[in-house]
N, C-alpha and C positions, 0 to 999 in steps of 0.2 A: 624457436630459439633453442639455444643448447640447453637452457634449464628445462624447458618444456620436454625435450627429447629425453633428458635425464629422468624426468619425473616418470614419464610413460615406461621407460626401460626398466627403471627399478620396480615399478608396479608389476610390469609383466613377469620380472624374475620372481616376485613374491606370488604371483598367481600360478606360475609354473611349479614352484615348490609346494604349493597348496595342492596342486593336482598330483604331484608325486606322493605327498602324504596320504591323500585319499586312495590312491591305488595300493600303496603299501609295498611298493617294490624295494625301498631302501628303509634303513632304520630310521626312526623319526628325528633323530638328532641332525641328520643331513638336511632334510626340508626345513627344519627349525632354524638351522644356522643360515642357510642360503636365503630362505624366505625372510628371516629378520633382517638380514643385510639389505636385501633388495627393497624391502618396505621402508627401512630407515633412510635409504638413498632417495627413493621416490618422495617420501614425505618432506625430508630436508629440502629437496629441489623445489617441490611446489611451495613451501613457505618462502624460499628465497625469491620466487617468482613474484609472491604476493607483496614483498616489501617494496617500498618506493625506490629504494637504491638497487633493487635487483632487476627484474624483467619488466618493470614499469607497471605492475599490477597483475592480479590473477587473470588467467586465461582459461578457455574451455579446456585446454589440455591439462591444466591444474585439476580441474574437476574430474577429468577422466582418470588421471593418475590416482587421486586420492580415493575416488570410488572404486577403482581396481583394487587398490591396497585393502579397502574395506571388505570387498567381496572375498578376497584371498584369505583375510583374517577369519571371516565366517566359515569358510570352507575347511580350513585347516584346524578349527577349534576341537572338532571331535576327534580326528585321528592323532592329533598331538596331545590330547588330553589337557587341554589348557582352556578352561571356561573364560578366563580373562580376555581371550581373543574375540570372543562374541561382543563384549563390551567395546573392544577396539574397533570392531566391525561397525557398530551403530555410531560411534563417535566419529570415526573416519568419513562415513557417509553424511553425517550431519555437517562436518567442516566443508566436505566437497560441495554440498548444496549451497552453503553460504558463499563459497568462492565462486560457484556458477552464477549465483545472483549478482555478485560484484562484476563478473566477466561480462554479463549480458546488460549491465547498466541498469538493473532494476532499482526503482527508488527504495529508500530506507523503509518506508511504510509497508511496501509489499514484502520485503525480506523479513521484517520484523513480524508482520502478520503471519506469515508461514509458520515461524517457530512458535508463535502463540497458540495458533490452531493445533499444531503438533503436540504441544504440552498438554493442552486441554483434552485432546483426543486420546492421549495416553491415560491420563486420569479417568476419563469416562470408561475406556476399555478395562481398566483395572476395577472399577466398580462393577461393571457388567459381568466380569469374570467372577468376582466375589459373589454377587447376587446369584449367579448360575451355579454356585457351589463348586467350581473348578478349583483344583489345588493351586495355591499361590506360587509354588515353586516349580519351574520348569527350566530346561536348559537355556532358554532366551529371556526369562524373566528378569533377571538381574540387568542384562543389557538394555532391556526395554525401559526399565525404570530409570536407569542412568540416562537414557536418551531423553525421556521426559524432563528430568531434572535440569539437564543441560539446556534443552531447548527452551525451558521456562526461564532460566537465567539469561540467556542469549536475547530472548524476547524482551525482558526488562532492560537490558543494556541497549537494545535498539530504540527504546523511548527515554534513556536516561544517560546522557553523556554528549560529548562533542559531536555535532552534526545529527543528533538523534531527533526522533519525531515523538513529541510528548503525547500525541493522541494514542500512542500504544501503551502508555504506562497502565492505565485503567484495565484494559483487557488482559495485559500481560500479568498483572497482579490477581485478576480474577482467575485466570488459567492456573497461576501458581497455587491459589487457594484450593481449587479443584483437585489439582495433582497431590498437594500435601495431604488433603483429607483422605484421598484415595489410598495413598501410601499408609497413613494412619489406620484405616479400616482393614486393609489387607494384612498388615504386619501387627495389628492390635497394639498400636502405640498411641496412648493418649496424648502424648505431647505433640505428635504430628497432627493429631486430630484437632487439638486445641489451636494449633499454629493457623489452621485454615480460616477460622473467623477473624484472626488478627489481620491476616493478609487481605481478606475481603473488606475489613474495616479500612485498611490503607488504600485499597482501590476506591472505596466510597469517598474518602476525604480527598483524594487527588481528584476524582471526578467533580466533586463539589467545587473545589478550587478552580478547575478549568471552566466550570459553568459560571464562575463569578459569584457564588453564594457566599455572602458575608456574615449572615445570622449565625450566631454560635450554636444553636440546636443542630444545624446541618453537620457539625463536627462533633459535638459531645455526645449526642444520642447514638451514633454508630459506635463510638468508643465504648459507651456503656453497655450496649447490646453485645458487643464483641466480648467484653469482660463476663457478662452473664452467660454466654454461650460456652466460654471456657469453664466457668463454675459448673455448669450442668454436666459437661463432659467429665470434669474432675470428679464430681459426685458419682456419676455413673461408674467410674473406674474404681473408686473406693468401695462401692457397694458390691462390685463384682469380686473384690478382693476380700470381702467380709470384714471391711473396716468401717468405722463411724463415718457417715457422710458429712456430718456437721462440724467439722474441725474449726479451729480458730482462723487459720489463714483463709479457709474457704468462706467463712462468714464475712471476714473483713473484705475480702475480694468481691463478694456479693454486694455488700453495702456500698463500696466504692462504685461499682457498676450501676446501682440505683441512682446514687448521687449524680453520676455523669448523665443518666438519662433525663432526670428531672431538674438538675441544678441549674441549667441555663434558662429554663422557663421561669424558674422562680427569680433569677437575677433580673430577667428582662421585665418581669411583672413589677418588680419593686422599682426599677430605674425609669419607668414611664410608659410601659406597655402593658397595662392591667389584663389585656385579652390573653396574654400567655399563661395567666393563672388558670384560665379554663383549660388550656392545654396541659398543665401540670396536674389538674384534677383528673382529666382522662387518663393520663399516665399513671396516676394513683390508682385508679380503678383497674387498670390493666394489671398492675403489680398485685392488687388484691386477688383478682382473678387467677393470676399465675400461682399465688400461694394456695388457693383453694384447689387447683387442678394438681398441684404437686404435693399437697397435704403437708405444707410447711408453715406452722403458725407464725414464725419469725417474718416471713414474706407478707403474710395477711396484715400483721401489725405494722410493718413498714409502709405498706400500701395505705393503710387507714391514716397514719400520721401524715403522709404526703397528701392524701385527700383533704384531711382537715385543714392543714396549712394553706392549701390552695384555695379553699372556700373562704378562710379568713382573709386572704389576700384580695379576693374578688370583692369582699365587703369594705375592707379597710382602705385599700389604696385609693379608690374613687373618692372616699370621704376626705381622705387627707388632701387630695388634690383640689377639693372644693373649698377647703378651709380658707386659703388666701382670698378668694373672691368674696366670701362672707365677712371678712375683717374681724374686728374684736368681738362682735356678737357671736359670730361663728365659733370662735374659740369657747366662749362660755357655754354655748349650746352643746358643743362636743364633750366638755367637761360633765355637764349636767347629764348628757346621755350616757357617758361612762359610768357615773355614779348610779343611775337608774338601773344600768345592766348589772353593776355589782350587787345592788340591793336585791334584785330579782334572782341573781345567781345564788346569793346567800339563803334566800327564802326556799328555793327549790332544791337546794344541795342536799338538805337532810332527807326530803322525800324521795329524791332520786337515787339516793345511796343504796336503799334496800333494793330498788329495781335493778340498778346496775350490777349490785352483788349477785342478785338472782340470775341474771342474763350471763354474767361472767361464769357462774357456776356451771350454767348449762352449756355454755361454749366450751369450757374445760372438759366437761363430760363427753360431749360430741366429738371433740378433737384429741381424745386421750391417746390415740394411737398415731398421732401426727407427730412429725419432728418439731 
């Protein structure tokens, strides 16, 4: 069609201008002007073709034109001393590949999967480059990162929107998490590093919903773990900046994260599923171990409180459920048992006070250098 011909012609003009710029026979203002004009004409014609009111949808020639524009921008970046053209190159190639998928009639799942894999690949490549000790800044580094970001967004859009395939949402958010963490590590930005666990949490919640998981812990535990991961990254950043890691907002966020991790188990244990108290006890032990490994007394104390509360629920909830079957006699037995427990507690309280005080002194001495 005429639009396809215009797309290819404009792209060829841009490519010829890039070749002239590389040869250097003319002042760079000439290829910049003519190449820019050709690229604009080619891109505009390609998008008009993609519109339903234009050429009836993208064609292979739309791909050829946009890909040629991208190659031209990449060739012209160095002689024209315009680093932004490298970003134009990568984005034009991305759009061209998207139009090619439409032109060939590829399903949404296939097109979206390509962008998801591309975003994850960029993230992994950035991490490998960082581990290898290579400098993060190179002529094409910014363009590559923008390509990954745009690919991740396009992958999410392929799973979320009209005519989208929801299967793509989980891998798209996972790829976004990998890419964001990689960008945070490479650029040493704790905000980006902390966004990674949050995106991974979103992926988990979406996946649990797609699998039909209705139990609250499937949703609350990942949220709590994401918050605790953010806290750990935040504390590491504060230590690196020689600042106190145990600030007020950090402590509050950490406690909120622990509540999210164990809260649902306690609620389910009280509302008729006492077995979840055992799960809460296990989570409490894990919090204690986390506090010991990280040498933070607050975490150990939090884990002990969770563990003791879970043990109480394991004992009390089954007894409460048995009371209706016992009738009035069961109530009096429960009162008598509570009185006996109170008498025994009062008897051993004074004896245990000295032992507890001694153990507490030993504990404070051994953890004197802990937070």
